[in-house]
FITOR-258961 format. One record per residue (C-alpha): residue number from 1; residue in three letters; x, y, z. Coordinates in nm, 2 decimals. Layout:
# FITOR-258961
<pt nr="NUM" rest="ala" east="X" north="Y" up="Z"/>
...
END
This chain:
# FITOR-258961
<pt nr="1" rest="met" east="-8.96" north="-2.86" up="4.71"/>
<pt nr="2" rest="arg" east="-8.82" north="-3.18" up="4.82"/>
<pt nr="3" rest="phe" east="-8.46" north="-3.04" up="4.80"/>
<pt nr="4" rest="ala" east="-8.55" north="-2.76" up="5.05"/>
<pt nr="5" rest="asp" east="-8.71" north="-3.00" up="5.29"/>
<pt nr="6" rest="asp" east="-8.39" north="-3.22" up="5.29"/>
<pt nr="7" rest="asn" east="-8.18" north="-2.92" up="5.41"/>
<pt nr="8" rest="ala" east="-8.42" north="-2.84" up="5.69"/>
<pt nr="9" rest="ala" east="-8.44" north="-3.19" up="5.81"/>
<pt nr="10" rest="arg" east="-8.05" north="-3.23" up="5.83"/>
<pt nr="11" rest="gly" east="-8.02" north="-3.03" up="6.15"/>
<pt nr="12" rest="gly" east="-7.67" north="-2.92" up="6.26"/>
<pt nr="13" rest="phe" east="-7.52" north="-2.58" up="6.33"/>
<pt nr="14" rest="thr" east="-7.42" north="-2.30" up="6.10"/>
<pt nr="15" rest="leu" east="-7.08" north="-2.15" up="6.10"/>
<pt nr="16" rest="val" east="-7.22" north="-1.83" up="6.27"/>
<pt nr="17" rest="glu" east="-7.37" north="-2.03" up="6.56"/>
<pt nr="18" rest="ile" east="-7.04" north="-2.20" up="6.63"/>
<pt nr="19" rest="leu" east="-6.84" north="-1.87" up="6.62"/>
<pt nr="20" rest="ile" east="-7.08" north="-1.71" up="6.85"/>
<pt nr="21" rest="thr" east="-7.06" north="-2.00" up="7.10"/>
<pt nr="22" rest="ile" east="-6.68" north="-1.99" up="7.09"/>
<pt nr="23" rest="ala" east="-6.68" north="-1.62" up="7.15"/>
<pt nr="24" rest="ile" east="-6.90" north="-1.65" up="7.46"/>
<pt nr="25" rest="leu" east="-6.68" north="-1.94" up="7.60"/>
<pt nr="26" rest="gly" east="-6.37" north="-1.72" up="7.54"/>
<pt nr="27" rest="ile" east="-6.52" north="-1.43" up="7.73"/>
<pt nr="28" rest="leu" east="-6.62" north="-1.66" up="8.03"/>
<pt nr="29" rest="val" east="-6.26" north="-1.81" up="8.03"/>
<pt nr="30" rest="val" east="-6.10" north="-1.46" up="8.04"/>
<pt nr="31" rest="leu" east="-6.33" north="-1.35" up="8.33"/>
<pt nr="32" rest="ala" east="-6.26" north="-1.67" up="8.52"/>
<pt nr="33" rest="val" east="-5.89" north="-1.64" up="8.49"/>
<pt nr="34" rest="gly" east="-5.89" north="-1.27" up="8.59"/>
<pt nr="35" rest="asn" east="-6.09" north="-1.35" up="8.91"/>
<pt nr="36" rest="phe" east="-5.87" north="-1.65" up="8.99"/>
<pt nr="37" rest="gly" east="-5.56" north="-1.42" up="8.99"/>
<pt nr="38" rest="gly" east="-5.71" north="-1.18" up="9.24"/>
<pt nr="39" rest="met" east="-5.82" north="-1.47" up="9.47"/>
<pt nr="40" rest="asn" east="-5.49" north="-1.62" up="9.45"/>
<pt nr="41" rest="glu" east="-5.33" north="-1.30" up="9.56"/>
<pt nr="42" rest="lys" east="-5.57" north="-1.27" up="9.85"/>
<pt nr="43" rest="tyr" east="-5.49" north="-1.63" up="9.97"/>
<pt nr="44" rest="lys" east="-5.12" north="-1.57" up="9.94"/>
<pt nr="45" rest="val" east="-5.14" north="-1.26" up="10.16"/>
<pt nr="46" rest="glu" east="-5.36" north="-1.44" up="10.41"/>
<pt nr="47" rest="ala" east="-5.13" north="-1.74" up="10.42"/>
<pt nr="48" rest="glu" east="-4.83" north="-1.52" up="10.49"/>
<pt nr="49" rest="thr" east="-5.02" north="-1.32" up="10.76"/>
<pt nr="50" rest="lys" east="-5.12" north="-1.65" up="10.93"/>
<pt nr="51" rest="gln" east="-4.77" north="-1.78" up="10.91"/>
<pt nr="52" rest="leu" east="-4.62" north="-1.46" up="11.07"/>
<pt nr="53" rest="tyr" east="-4.90" north="-1.48" up="11.34"/>
<pt nr="54" rest="ala" east="-4.81" north="-1.85" up="11.41"/>
<pt nr="55" rest="asp" east="-4.45" north="-1.77" up="11.43"/>
<pt nr="56" rest="leu" east="-4.51" north="-1.48" up="11.68"/>
<pt nr="57" rest="met" east="-4.74" north="-1.70" up="11.89"/>
<pt nr="58" rest="asp" east="-4.48" north="-1.98" up="11.89"/>
<pt nr="59" rest="ala" east="-4.21" north="-1.73" up="12.01"/>
<pt nr="60" rest="arg" east="-4.43" north="-1.61" up="12.28"/>
<pt nr="61" rest="gly" east="-4.52" north="-1.96" up="12.40"/>
<pt nr="62" rest="arg" east="-4.16" north="-2.07" up="12.38"/>
<pt nr="63" rest="ala" east="-4.06" north="-1.77" up="12.60"/>
<pt nr="64" rest="met" east="-4.30" north="-1.89" up="12.87"/>
<pt nr="65" rest="gln" east="-4.23" north="-2.26" up="12.83"/>
<pt nr="66" rest="arg" east="-3.85" north="-2.23" up="12.84"/>
<pt nr="67" rest="asn" east="-3.85" north="-1.94" up="13.08"/>
<pt nr="68" rest="arg" east="-3.62" north="-1.72" up="12.87"/>
<pt nr="69" rest="met" east="-3.65" north="-1.43" up="12.63"/>
<pt nr="70" rest="phe" east="-3.73" north="-1.46" up="12.26"/>
<pt nr="71" rest="phe" east="-3.63" north="-1.18" up="12.03"/>
<pt nr="72" rest="val" east="-3.82" north="-1.08" up="11.70"/>
<pt nr="73" rest="gln" east="-3.66" north="-0.89" up="11.42"/>
<pt nr="74" rest="ile" east="-3.89" north="-0.78" up="11.14"/>
<pt nr="75" rest="asn" east="-3.75" north="-0.61" up="10.82"/>
<pt nr="76" rest="gly" east="-3.91" north="-0.54" up="10.49"/>
<pt nr="77" rest="asn" east="-3.95" north="-0.89" up="10.34"/>
<pt nr="78" rest="asp" east="-3.84" north="-1.11" up="10.62"/>
<pt nr="79" rest="tyr" east="-3.85" north="-1.18" up="10.99"/>
<pt nr="80" rest="gln" east="-3.65" north="-1.39" up="11.24"/>
<pt nr="81" rest="thr" east="-3.70" north="-1.50" up="11.59"/>
<pt nr="82" rest="tyr" east="-3.42" north="-1.59" up="11.83"/>
<pt nr="83" rest="glu" east="-3.40" north="-1.77" up="12.16"/>
<pt nr="84" rest="asp" east="-3.18" north="-1.60" up="12.42"/>
<pt nr="85" rest="thr" east="-2.92" north="-1.88" up="12.48"/>
<pt nr="86" rest="phe" east="-2.60" north="-1.69" up="12.52"/>
<pt nr="87" rest="pro" east="-2.43" north="-1.69" up="12.77"/>
<pt nr="88" rest="val" east="-2.53" north="-2.05" up="12.86"/>
<pt nr="89" rest="pro" east="-2.75" north="-2.15" up="13.04"/>
<pt nr="90" rest="asp" east="-3.02" north="-1.87" up="13.06"/>
<pt nr="91" rest="gly" east="-2.89" north="-1.59" up="12.82"/>
<pt nr="92" rest="asp" east="-2.84" north="-1.23" up="12.92"/>
<pt nr="93" rest="arg" east="-3.17" north="-1.07" up="12.80"/>
<pt nr="94" rest="ala" east="-2.99" north="-0.91" up="12.51"/>
<pt nr="95" rest="leu" east="-2.98" north="-1.02" up="12.15"/>
<pt nr="96" rest="gln" east="-2.63" north="-1.15" up="12.06"/>
<pt nr="97" rest="asn" east="-2.50" north="-1.30" up="11.73"/>
<pt nr="98" rest="thr" east="-2.45" north="-1.62" up="11.91"/>
<pt nr="99" rest="asp" east="-2.82" north="-1.66" up="12.03"/>
<pt nr="100" rest="thr" east="-3.01" north="-1.94" up="11.87"/>
<pt nr="101" rest="leu" east="-3.21" north="-1.86" up="11.55"/>
<pt nr="102" rest="ala" east="-3.55" north="-2.01" up="11.59"/>
<pt nr="103" rest="val" east="-3.73" north="-1.89" up="11.27"/>
<pt nr="104" rest="asn" east="-3.60" north="-1.72" up="10.96"/>
<pt nr="105" rest="thr" east="-3.88" north="-1.65" up="10.70"/>
<pt nr="106" rest="arg" east="-3.89" north="-1.45" up="10.39"/>
<pt nr="107" rest="val" east="-4.23" north="-1.33" up="10.27"/>
<pt nr="108" rest="ser" east="-4.32" north="-1.21" up="9.91"/>
<pt nr="109" rest="his" east="-4.52" north="-0.91" up="10.04"/>
<pt nr="110" rest="val" east="-4.35" north="-0.61" up="10.23"/>
<pt nr="111" rest="ile" east="-4.41" north="-0.62" up="10.59"/>
<pt nr="112" rest="ala" east="-4.52" north="-0.25" up="10.63"/>
<pt nr="113" rest="thr" east="-4.57" north="-0.02" up="10.91"/>
<pt nr="114" rest="gly" east="-4.90" north="0.03" up="11.07"/>
<pt nr="115" rest="asp" east="-4.82" north="0.23" up="11.37"/>
<pt nr="116" rest="ile" east="-4.49" north="0.04" up="11.45"/>
<pt nr="117" rest="val" east="-4.18" north="0.15" up="11.27"/>
<pt nr="118" rest="val" east="-4.02" north="-0.13" up="11.05"/>
<pt nr="119" rest="pro" east="-3.74" north="-0.24" up="11.07"/>
<pt nr="120" rest="leu" east="-3.85" north="-0.36" up="11.42"/>
<pt nr="121" rest="ser" east="-3.69" north="-0.54" up="11.69"/>
<pt nr="122" rest="phe" east="-3.88" north="-0.65" up="12.00"/>
<pt nr="123" rest="asn" east="-3.89" north="-0.93" up="12.25"/>
<pt nr="124" rest="phe" east="-4.12" north="-1.16" up="12.45"/>
<pt nr="125" rest="asn" east="-4.00" north="-1.18" up="12.81"/>
<pt nr="126" rest="arg" east="-4.00" north="-1.50" up="13.03"/>
<pt nr="127" rest="asn" east="-4.37" north="-1.43" up="13.10"/>
<pt nr="128" rest="gly" east="-4.46" north="-1.40" up="12.73"/>
<pt nr="129" rest="ile" east="-4.51" north="-1.02" up="12.76"/>
<pt nr="130" rest="ala" east="-4.42" north="-0.83" up="12.44"/>
<pt nr="131" rest="ser" east="-4.20" north="-0.52" up="12.46"/>
<pt nr="132" rest="val" east="-4.39" north="-0.34" up="12.19"/>
<pt nr="133" rest="ser" east="-4.76" north="-0.24" up="12.11"/>
<pt nr="134" rest="gly" east="-4.91" north="-0.16" up="11.78"/>
<pt nr="135" rest="phe" east="-4.97" north="-0.34" up="11.46"/>
<pt nr="136" rest="ile" east="-4.79" north="-0.45" up="11.14"/>
<pt nr="137" rest="arg" east="-4.94" north="-0.55" up="10.81"/>
<pt nr="138" rest="leu" east="-4.85" north="-0.72" up="10.48"/>
<pt nr="139" rest="ser" east="-4.86" north="-0.46" up="10.20"/>
<pt nr="140" rest="ser" east="-5.09" north="-0.57" up="9.91"/>
<pt nr="141" rest="thr" east="-5.35" north="-0.43" up="9.68"/>
<pt nr="142" rest="ala" east="-5.58" north="-0.73" up="9.74"/>
<pt nr="143" rest="arg" east="-5.83" north="-0.71" up="10.02"/>
<pt nr="144" rest="pro" east="-5.79" north="-1.04" up="10.21"/>
<pt nr="145" rest="asp" east="-5.97" north="-1.11" up="10.53"/>
<pt nr="146" rest="tyr" east="-5.65" north="-1.11" up="10.73"/>
<pt nr="147" rest="asp" east="-5.35" north="-0.88" up="10.64"/>
<pt nr="148" rest="cys" east="-5.24" north="-0.73" up="10.97"/>
<pt nr="149" rest="ile" east="-5.14" north="-0.83" up="11.32"/>
<pt nr="150" rest="thr" east="-5.20" north="-0.63" up="11.63"/>
<pt nr="151" rest="ile" east="-4.95" north="-0.67" up="11.91"/>
<pt nr="152" rest="thr" east="-5.01" north="-0.57" up="12.26"/>
<pt nr="153" rest="ala" east="-4.81" north="-0.66" up="12.58"/>
<pt nr="154" rest="thr" east="-5.03" north="-0.96" up="12.64"/>
<pt nr="155" rest="arg" east="-5.21" north="-1.04" up="12.32"/>
<pt nr="156" rest="ile" east="-5.15" north="-1.09" up="11.94"/>
<pt nr="157" rest="lys" east="-5.44" north="-1.08" up="11.71"/>
<pt nr="158" rest="met" east="-5.50" north="-1.10" up="11.34"/>
<pt nr="159" rest="gly" east="-5.72" north="-0.85" up="11.16"/>
<pt nr="160" rest="gln" east="-5.80" north="-0.67" up="10.83"/>
<pt nr="161" rest="tyr" east="-5.62" north="-0.34" up="10.76"/>
<pt nr="162" rest="asn" east="-5.84" north="-0.03" up="10.73"/>
<pt nr="163" rest="ala" east="-5.65" north="0.23" up="10.52"/>
<pt nr="164" rest="thr" east="-5.89" north="0.51" up="10.60"/>
<pt nr="165" rest="gly" east="-5.83" north="0.50" up="10.97"/>
<pt nr="166" rest="asn" east="-5.49" north="0.34" up="10.95"/>
<pt nr="167" rest="thr" east="-5.61" north="0.06" up="11.19"/>
<pt nr="168" rest="cys" east="-5.61" north="-0.31" up="11.21"/>
<pt nr="169" rest="ala" east="-5.97" north="-0.41" up="11.27"/>
<pt nr="170" rest="glu" east="-6.02" north="-0.75" up="11.44"/>
<pt nr="171" rest="arg" east="-6.20" north="-1.02" up="11.24"/>
END
């Protein structure tokens, strides 16, 4: 009897208990890594949308501040803004190869059409009024809070794309 009591008094873990614990931890790690990947994609789309929004607002603000046109060109994975500087001093209100490049940004998500056709060229006049109305979005399977931008003559707003209604809902 004394031998049986010694085994019970030792404590410790059996091999089965350790294997079960490792299996549970493994499952939790797999779930955490999967969720992190989805969250990372959402943040990336949001960051690119916010950067595009900031660049459009900057072009609009500069157009008013400098009293000259700014041009925006949006292609599949990149966009550029140009300041109308040619001919000197105030430009000619037309995009020329010699106009000053203000922003040239490449994004990892395709800038897709909402109700505006991409590739897209438009401008902000000296009063900051856009020459186009509609919305553009960054194409992604993630559902970020911000993934589209509505552009009207006098406003630029970020929102979340609604595929059902093909709209950019303000957030």
